[in-house]
N, C-alpha and C positions, 0 to 999 in steps of 0.2 A: 243559374246559380243557384246557390243553396241559401233555402230559410232562416238556417240556422246562422248568418254570420247580420249581426244584429243593425251592422252599420250600413247594409245595404237596405233602399227605401223601397217598401212596395207600392205599386201603383196597377189600380184595375179599370183600366182602359172600356167602357164601355159605348162602341161605335160600331152601328149593322153594317155598315159598306165594311167589309171582309178586306176588300184591296187597300184604301186605306189607313185601317186597323192595322194591317200586317206592317206596311208602311214604320206608322209611327208607333208600333211593338221594338220595329228592329232599332229604328236611333235611338231610344230611348233604352234600351238595351242596352247600343253601345256607348250612351252617357254612363252607364255602373247600375241600371235601374232594373229590379226585378218586375215585369210586365204580365198581367193574364188579361186576357182579354172574355169578354162577354158581348155577348151580340143582341139579346132581348132585354128590355126592360125589368118584364117581370119576374125576371131571373138572378135582377140587383142584390137585393135586401138577401139573399142566401148567398150570394159569392162575396159579400163582404162578412158577413159571420162567418163565416171559414175560412177566408184568406188573410182576413182584418187587414186593409190595406192601409197605408201612411196618405195616398191622399187616393183620391176618386177622379178621374175622366171622364164627365160623360156626355154623351150625344142630347139632344135635343127630340130628332126624329127617330122614333125606336118602335119596332114590334111590341107589341105585350100591353107598353106602361108606356106614354114621352116622359122627357125628362125631366120635365118641370114636374111632375106629380109623383118619378125617383125620388128626388131631390126633397121634396117637404116631406114625402114618408121616411126617408132615414134620417133628416135634421135631429128628430128629437131622441136617437139613442149613437149616431157617427159625429162626433166632433171635428175628423179632421177635416181638410182642405177638398171644397168641391171644384173644380175647374168644369165648366164647360163648354160645350163645344156647339155654335151656332152657323147655320144658313143664312141667319138675316141678318140685316144691320143695321134695324130700327131701335130705339131707343125700350121701345115695347118691352119686346124681347128682353133686353139687356137687364133692364129693372127687374120684370119681372122675376128673371133668375135670381137675381143677388137677394129679394125681398122676402124668396123664399128659401134663402141660406147658401144658394151657392159664393162661395167667395172669390170666382174671376172667371173671366168669359174669351173666350177666343172664337173668331168669325173665321170659316170655312171658306176657301182653301186654306187648310193650315200649312205652315210654313212650318216646318220639323224645330228649325232652333229656335223663333218666337215663342214655338209649344215651351220647351225645353228651357226657355229663360222665365217664364209665368211655372213651371212648375218647380222650379228652382228657387222662384222668390217665394212661391206659398208655402215652401218647409223650411223656411228660414223663420223659425217661429220664435217667438219669445228673446228674440235679441236686440234690443233695440244700439240706436247708434253712439257713439262715445259723446261720453258729454252729458248721459242720462243720470240721472240720482240713483245709487246705488242703493236700492231697498230691495226688502223680500217683500214684503206687505203693505198693501194703503188700507187703514181704517177711518172712516169720515163717517162719522155718526154711526146708524145703522147699515153701513155698508162697507162689506171688511173683501177684500181681493189679495187672493195668494198668488204669488208670481211662480214657484214653484209646483204647487201644486192646480195652477188655475182654476184656481173656483173662487166663485164669487156669488156670496151672500149679500140680500137685502130682506132687513126684520126677519133675520133667523129661516129664510125661505132662499135655496139654492136658485141661482140662474143659471141657465141652461145657454150658455154664449158660444158659436161657432170659431174657430181658432181665430180669425183674423178680425172679428167681432171682440173677441177675447185681447188683442195684442190692440187694436185701436182704444179700448177702455184704458189698458195700462197704461200706453201711453199718456193719453190725456192727465187718466189720475195719479199717475206719480211724479206732474206736474202741475198738481193742480194749483189753481190761483193765476196762471201764465196761459195766453193766449200760444197755440200752437198753429201755425200757418198752415198753409194747404201743402206747400212745398214740399215742406218736412213730415209732414202726416204721410202721403203718395212714397215718398222714398222711404222712409222708416217701416211704413207695415202694409202698403200695397208693391213695393218692391221697386219702384219705378220711375220716372220724373211724368210729374202733373201736367197734360197736354192741354187743359183750359177748357177738354168737353170730356171727360174721363167724369163719371157720376156714382162709381163704385161708393165713394167714402160719406157722401151725401146716403144712399141708401143705407148703409152700417150704422152711420149717426141717427137716424130716423130708425131701424130697430133697436139701438141700442135703449136712446127715447123708452122704447113701447113696451119691453124688457125692462126696465127701472123704474116707471112710475113715472115717464117725466111727460110732459107734453108737446109734440112737436110745433104746436100753432105758438105757443107761447111760452117755450121751453127757461126752465129756470137752475137746473141742474149741467146740463149740457148745453152750453149757451151758441147759439149762431155769433161771430162778432165778426157784421159785415166789412164785406173788405180782406176782412184778416185773415179767419178762421175762426176755430173752437175753444170755446174755455172751461172749461173743467169746474165747478163752482164748489169747494171743499165745506163749506158749511151747512149747505142743499138738504143733507141725506138723514134728519131727524125724520 
């Protein structure tokens, strides 16, 4: 597939198990993606610069640099989705990955169709379900959010967000003053049903609060409404 076709999404697959990498590459290529492979963590930054992928699939256990380190180093300059592969099912690995900027994770052994579904969900950026308010910008006090440019400023300072952090903030802010329940948030932002255990939205809310000078102990800008969901407070941004 040619890079000149702008409709073809580019994926950088970083996985040192060459058999698994070949299997995933073959499947995703068959699904219409342009996939390039990398097998070492310390080569990823250069590959991202040259290839400019729309999405990165990143294993945790890699030679050169581990996936956590790679993800953390990429995040200041790379805003696209990062999907992490982990052989461990512990909450520690999952939450740590999300806290350093990953957008989602898949536990190995990888089921190709599950991986494809996660990839497609992550690439559906900026599209709110029907019924959303058709606005192009949100302005609340000193907070300014542009949907078209996907830029956020607070007190004149640019706030760097990952793709799903922006989507989550946009969903909440475009419905300011209305409680958004978890089921709706997971369908709109994560792209799947809430299973009662997934903590990815909680982690992203925590990261948003830190970046937007809110408190996770006593939040006043993005509030947790226990048993219901989250509330964006429109008059808390002066």
